[in-house]
Every structure is written in structure tokens, then in C-alpha cells.
C-alpha positions as CSV (number, residue, x, y, z in Angstrom):
1,X,0.0,0.0,0.0
2,X,3.0,2.3,0.4
3,X,4.4,4.6,-2.2
4,X,8.2,4.6,-1.5
5,X,9.0,6.1,-5.0
6,X,6.7,9.1,-4.5
7,X,8.2,12.3,-3.0
8,X,6.1,15.0,-1.4
9,X,7.4,18.4,-0.5
10,X,5.4,19.8,2.3
11,X,5.3,23.6,2.7
12,X,3.7,24.4,6.0
13,X,4.7,27.1,8.5
14,X,2.8,25.7,11.5
15,X,5.2,23.2,13.1
16,X,2.4,21.2,14.8
17,X,0.4,20.8,11.6
18,X,3.6,20.0,9.6
19,X,4.5,17.2,12.1
20,X,1.1,15.7,11.9
21,X,0.9,15.8,8.1
22,X,4.4,14.3,7.9
23,X,3.4,11.5,10.2
24,X,0.3,10.6,8.2
25,X,2.1,10.7,4.9
26,X,5.2,8.8,6.0
27,X,3.1,6.1,7.6
28,X,1.5,5.6,4.1
29,X,5.1,5.2,2.7
30,X,5.7,8.6,1.1
31,X,9.0,10.3,1.2
32,X,8.2,13.7,2.8
33,X,10.5,16.8,2.5
34,X,9.6,19.6,4.9
35,X,9.9,23.4,4.5
36,X,8.4,26.3,6.4
37,X,8.8,29.1,3.8
38,X,9.3,29.6,0.1
39,X,13.0,29.9,0.0
40,X,13.5,26.8,2.2
41,X,11.1,24.9,-0.1
42,X,13.0,25.8,-3.2
43,X,16.3,25.1,-1.6
44,X,15.0,21.7,-0.4
45,X,13.7,20.9,-3.9
46,X,17.1,21.8,-5.4
47,X,19.1,19.6,-2.9
48,X,16.9,16.5,-3.1
49,X,18.3,14.0,-5.5
50,X,15.0,12.9,-7.0
51,X,12.2,14.9,-8.5
52,X,9.3,16.0,-6.3
53,X,6.0,14.4,-7.3
54,X,3.7,16.5,-5.3
55,X,3.9,20.0,-3.7
56,X,1.6,20.0,-0.7
57,X,1.4,23.7,0.3
58,X,-0.4,25.8,2.9
59,X,-1.5,28.8,0.9
60,X,-1.0,31.5,3.6
61,X,2.3,31.4,5.4
62,X,3.7,33.7,8.1
63,X,4.9,36.5,5.8
64,X,4.0,35.3,2.3
65,X,1.9,32.9,0.3
66,X,3.0,29.6,-1.3
67,X,2.8,31.1,-4.8
68,X,6.6,32.0,-5.1
69,X,7.5,28.5,-3.9
70,X,5.2,26.8,-6.3
71,X,6.4,28.9,-9.2
72,X,10.1,28.2,-8.3
73,X,9.5,24.5,-7.8
74,X,7.6,24.0,-11.0
75,X,10.7,25.2,-12.8
76,X,12.7,22.5,-11.0
77,X,10.0,19.8,-11.2
78,X,7.6,20.7,-14.1
79,X,5.7,17.5,-13.8
80,X,4.9,17.9,-10.1
81,X,1.3,18.3,-9.1
82,X,0.1,20.7,-6.5
83,X,-2.3,20.3,-3.6
84,X,-3.0,23.6,-1.9
85,X,-4.3,23.6,1.7
86,X,-6.0,26.5,3.5
87,X,-8.4,27.3,6.2
88,X,-9.7,30.0,3.9
89,X,-12.1,29.2,1.1
90,X,-10.9,29.1,-2.5
91,X,-13.1,32.0,-3.6
92,X,-11.7,34.2,-0.8
93,X,-8.1,33.2,-1.7
94,X,-8.7,34.1,-5.3
95,X,-10.6,37.3,-4.6
96,X,-7.9,38.5,-2.2
97,X,-5.1,37.7,-4.6
98,X,-3.5,35.1,-2.4
99,X,-3.6,32.6,-5.2
100,X,-3.2,33.3,-8.9
101,X,-5.7,31.7,-11.2
102,X,-3.1,31.1,-13.9
103,X,-1.2,28.7,-11.7
104,X,-4.1,26.2,-12.0
105,X,-4.9,26.6,-15.7
106,X,-3.1,23.4,-16.7
107,X,-5.2,21.2,-14.4
108,X,-2.3,20.1,-12.2
109,X,-3.3,22.0,-9.1
110,X,-6.0,21.2,-6.6
111,X,-7.3,22.7,-3.4
112,X,-8.3,21.1,-0.1
113,X,-9.9,23.2,2.6
114,X,-8.8,22.7,6.2
115,X,-9.8,21.2,8.5
116,X,-9.8,17.6,7.1
117,X,-9.3,14.2,8.5
118,X,-6.1,12.2,7.7
119,X,-8.1,9.7,5.5
120,X,-9.4,12.6,3.3
121,X,-5.9,14.0,3.0
122,X,-4.5,10.6,1.9
123,X,-7.4,10.1,-0.6
124,X,-6.7,13.5,-2.0
125,X,-3.0,13.0,-2.3
126,X,-3.4,9.6,-3.9
127,X,-5.9,10.9,-6.4
128,X,-3.8,13.9,-7.3
129,X,-0.7,11.7,-7.8
130,X,-2.8,9.3,-10.0
131,X,-3.9,12.2,-12.2
132,X,-7.6,11.7,-11.2
133,X,-10.1,14.3,-10.1
134,X,-10.5,14.6,-6.4
135,X,-14.2,14.5,-5.4
136,X,-13.6,15.9,-1.9
137,X,-11.3,18.6,-3.1
138,X,-11.7,21.4,-5.6
139,X,-10.3,20.8,-9.1
140,X,-9.4,24.0,-10.8
141,X,-10.1,24.4,-14.5
142,X,-9.2,27.7,-16.1
143,X,-12.8,28.6,-17.1
144,X,-14.1,27.9,-13.5
145,X,-11.3,30.0,-11.9
146,X,-11.9,32.9,-14.3
147,X,-15.6,32.8,-13.7
148,X,-15.1,32.6,-9.9
149,X,-12.7,35.6,-9.9
150,X,-15.0,37.6,-12.2
151,X,-18.1,36.8,-10.0
152,X,-16.3,38.2,-7.0
153,X,-15.8,41.7,-8.3
């Protein structure tokens, strides 16, 4: 049931949440790299010998958003999928400019709103890595994101 060949880079600034997410993912067999800010995430991605398969990112960090990290890491690992996490709703994140709609236009990014149970996280991670839609998460398509942003103004 494990996925030893899959590498997840977790970008989470809350140490308690980071430890919990790492525990859940490592128990499932994933290799998990940790970072607490964008520069650390990019540095970690550069130093890791294998490509990162999934960027699991809290959207709102202490002094920034995950957007710079995702942009930088996608240059290093263009095939990596993204699963954004946030306690804020997707519409709010888009309206407030905390996420950029263009980042999701290629269908490789998903959103899962906190709080969630470990089983939901694992299902979402496995579905995203398999390239399937995630029924319990939000799948971004460019026309939906554009409509959502336009409806907010």
C-alpha cells in the first residue's frame, strides 16, 4: 500500500500541523520533505536527488503565500502536481489575490480546505498523484477559476 517512490514536498509554517501531516504521509510510505517558507522549499527541492512528485502547500504562510515556492519548484519539477491547503475558502483566496488563477490553468493543481481528517488527505494525495479528479477537493479548471474571480468583483 505504500508509495516509496513518491516524494512530497510539504510547505507548512505551523510546526504542529507539519509534524502531523508528515506522520500521516510517512506512515503511508511517502518520502516527505519539509519546508516552512518559500526559500526553504526551493532550496530543499534543489538539494533533493529525486524529482518531487507533489507539492503540498499551505497557501497562507507567516509573511508570504505559497505562490513563489510553487512557481520556483515548478521550474525544477515541471511534472509535479500541487495540492494547496488552506483554512480560507478558495473564492476568498482568489478574490484577495492570495492565489493566482493562472497557476491552476493546466489542471495540475487542486485545493483542499482545512480542517480535514487524515483519511481525506490521503485520498486527495493519492488521487492527485494518480492524475484523477479529487471528489472531496476542488479541481481548478481555467474557465471555472476565471468565472469565480469575475463573479467576486
